[in-house]
C-alpha positions in Angstrom: 4.9 -24.3 -3.2 2.5 -21.2 -3.4 -0.4 -21.6 -5.9 -2.1 -18.5 -6.9 -5.5 -17.8 -8.4 -7.8 -15.1 -9.2 -11.5 -14.9 -7.7 -14.3 -12.4 -7.8 -15.9 -12.2 -4.2 -18.2 -9.6 -2.2 -17.0 -8.7 1.2 -19.6 -9.4 3.9 -17.7 -8.6 7.0 -14.0 -7.6 8.1 -12.6 -8.9 11.6 -9.3 -8.4 13.0 -7.9 -10.0 16.3 -4.9 -9.7 18.3 -2.7 -12.7 19.2 -2.7 -13.8 23.1 0.5 -11.9 23.8 -0.6 -8.8 21.9 2.3 -8.7 19.3 0.5 -9.6 16.2 -2.8 -8.8 14.5 -4.6 -11.2 12.2 -7.1 -10.0 9.6 -9.9 -11.8 8.0 -12.5 -11.3 5.6 -16.1 -12.9 5.5 -16.8 -13.2 1.7 -19.2 -14.6 -0.7 -18.1 -16.4 -3.9 -21.0 -17.5 -6.1 -23.4 -19.3 -3.4 -20.4 -20.1 -0.9 -19.8 -18.0 2.2 -16.5 -18.3 4.2 -13.8 -16.5 6.2 -10.3 -15.9 4.3 -7.0 -14.5 5.8 -5.6 -11.6 4.4 -2.8 -9.0 5.0 -3.4 -5.5 6.5 -3.1 -3.8 3.1 -6.0 -5.6 1.6 -7.9 -5.6 4.9 -7.7 -1.6 5.1 -8.6 -1.2 1.3 -11.8 -3.3 1.1 -15.3 -2.2 2.5 -18.1 -4.8 3.4 -20.7 -4.8 0.6 -18.3 -4.4 -2.1 -17.2 -6.7 -4.6 -13.5 -7.2 -5.5 -11.2 -9.3 -7.8 -8.9 -11.0 -5.2 -5.8 -12.7 -5.6 -6.0 -15.8 -3.7 -2.9 -18.1 -2.6 -2.5 -21.5 -1.3 0.7 -22.5 0.5 1.1 -26.3 0.6 3.9 -25.9 3.4 1.5 -24.4 5.8 -1.7 -25.6 4.3 -3.2 -22.2 4.4 -5.4 -20.3 1.9 -5.8 -16.7 1.9 -6.1 -13.4 0.0 -2.9 -11.4 -1.1 -4.1 -8.7 -3.2 -7.5 -7.1 -4.5 -8.6 -4.7 -7.2 -12.4 -3.4 -7.0 -14.7 -4.5 -9.6 -16.3 -1.4 -11.7 -19.9 -1.1 -12.4 
């Protein structure tokens, strides 16, 4: 089951890494939500559309099959 939510977070850092065989690229964002800081996985589209230091409304997804939590979509916060 996939459970989605909406969270407002500030992007602190962006990180991309290659798999050992070089076939895949993994994208992560360092984010701050309220007083908590952590790293979240995201897809390439989200990674390319966010800037460090900016705040976004992120669509988050928890996948219970893989026990994973990440970001699937974003929208910049105006103002």
